[in-house]
C-alpha positions in Angstrom: -126.2 -13.1 147.8 -126.8 -11.2 151.1 -128.3 -7.7 151.1 -125.7 -6.4 153.1 -123.3 -3.4 152.6 -120.1 -2.7 153.6 -120.3 0.8 154.6 -122.9 3.5 155.6 -122.8 6.8 157.1 -124.2 5.3 160.8 -120.3 6.1 161.8 -118.1 9.0 161.1 -114.9 7.4 159.5 -112.8 7.6 162.8 -115.4 5.6 164.7 -115.5 2.7 162.0 -111.7 2.7 162.1 -111.7 2.4 165.9 -114.4 -0.2 165.9 -112.5 -2.3 162.9 -109.4 -2.1 165.1 -111.2 -3.3 168.4 -112.3 -6.4 166.5 -108.4 -6.9 165.1 -107.6 -6.5 168.5 -110.0 -8.9 170.2 -108.9 -11.4 167.6 -105.2 -11.1 168.0 -104.8 -13.3 171.1 -107.6 -16.1 170.4 -108.8 -18.4 167.6 -112.1 -16.9 168.3 -113.8 -14.8 165.7 -116.2 -11.3 166.1 -118.6 -9.7 163.8 -120.8 -6.4 164.0 -124.1 -6.2 162.2 -125.6 -2.6 162.2 -129.1 -2.1 160.6 -131.5 0.8 161.3 -134.4 -1.4 162.2 -134.9 -4.9 163.6 -137.8 -6.4 161.7 -137.9 -9.2 164.6 -139.8 -8.4 167.7 -136.7 -10.0 170.1 -133.7 -8.9 168.8 -132.0 -12.3 169.6 -133.8 -14.1 167.2 -132.9 -11.2 164.3 -128.8 -11.7 165.4 -129.9 -15.5 165.3 -130.4 -15.1 161.9 -128.1 -13.1 160.6 -125.6 -15.5 162.3 -126.6 -17.9 160.4 -127.0 -16.5 157.1 -123.2 -15.3 157.4 -122.2 -18.8 157.9 -120.8 -18.2 161.2 -121.2 -21.6 163.0 -118.8 -22.6 160.6 -115.2 -21.6 162.5 -113.6 -24.2 163.7 -114.3 -24.5 167.5 -117.5 -23.4 167.4 -116.2 -19.7 168.7 -117.8 -16.8 166.6 -119.8 -14.1 168.4 -121.9 -11.8 166.6 -122.7 -8.2 168.0 -126.2 -6.9 166.3 -127.3 -3.6 166.3 -130.3 -1.9 165.6 -130.0 1.7 166.0 -133.4 3.7 165.0 -135.1 0.9 167.0 -132.4 0.9 170.3 -131.8 -2.7 170.2 -128.7 -5.0 170.5 -128.0 -8.4 170.9 -125.3 -10.7 171.4 -125.7 -14.3 169.4 -122.6 -16.5 170.0 -121.7 -20.0 168.8 -121.9 -23.0 170.9 -118.3 -23.2 172.2 -118.1 -20.0 173.5 -121.7 -20.1 175.3 -121.1 -23.3 176.7 -117.4 -21.7 178.2 -118.9 -18.5 179.5 -122.8 -19.3 180.2 -125.8 -17.1 179.7 -124.8 -14.6 183.0 -121.8 -13.5 181.3 -123.7 -12.6 178.2 -126.0 -10.7 179.8 -123.5 -8.9 182.1 -121.9 -7.5 179.0 -125.3 -6.5 177.6 -125.7 -4.5 180.3 -121.6 -2.9 180.5 -122.8 -1.7 176.9 -126.0 0.2 177.7 -124.7 2.6 179.8 -122.6 3.6 176.6 -126.0 3.3 174.3 -127.9 5.1 176.8 -125.4 8.2 176.3 -125.6 7.7 172.3 -122.0 6.8 172.1 -122.6 3.9 170.3 -119.2 3.6 168.5 -117.4 3.4 172.2 -120.0 1.1 173.4 -119.6 -1.3 170.5 -115.6 -1.1 171.0 -115.8 -1.7 174.6 -118.1 -4.8 174.5 -115.9 -6.2 171.4 -112.5 -6.5 173.5 -114.6 -7.4 176.3 -115.8 -10.3 173.9 -112.1 -10.7 173.0 -110.9 -11.4 176.9 -113.1 -13.8 177.2 -112.4 -15.6 173.6 -108.2 -15.5 174.4 -109.7 -17.0 178.2 -111.2 -19.8 176.5 -109.7 -20.3 173.0 -106.3 -18.9 173.6 -104.5 -18.3 169.8 -102.2 -20.8 168.5 -99.5 -19.4 165.8 -99.3 -22.7 164.1 -103.2 -23.6 163.3 -105.5 -20.3 163.8 -106.2 -18.1 161.3 -108.4 -15.5 160.7 -111.7 -17.0 159.4 -114.2 -14.3 159.1 -113.6 -10.9 157.7 -113.4 -7.9 160.4 -115.4 -5.2 158.6 -118.6 -4.1 159.6 -121.8 -5.1 157.9 -124.5 -2.7 157.3 -128.1 -4.0 157.3 -130.7 -1.2 155.6 
């Protein structure tokens, strides 16, 4: 259906496991959902446009509270974007996302991509937890936690 694969050698096995663990940790105390999409090159001029396209293709807008967040990275092009659904975006505002991107760039500039992604995911999880706390009676994991790899 999508030209996406589950695994590719962008990260070592340990890095892959660390990133997936950070997604699960981030989602533990929230109804929010975080997904990671990694590819080599961004086929758009603006990475945010590509992230928006992927967000829609993955049907991330279908979460109950509109609180899905997509973290997009094009490694060879050195581009990244965070695309958040309306529920969480309205709760934290534009400046929050700019601050998160600036913090992750510290890791990316050192080419420590996996740690940067992990730290970003955990920070997003804190925001989701604040605005969309976990309810054990109604919450479920609406989206898979695996990293999605493009071309």
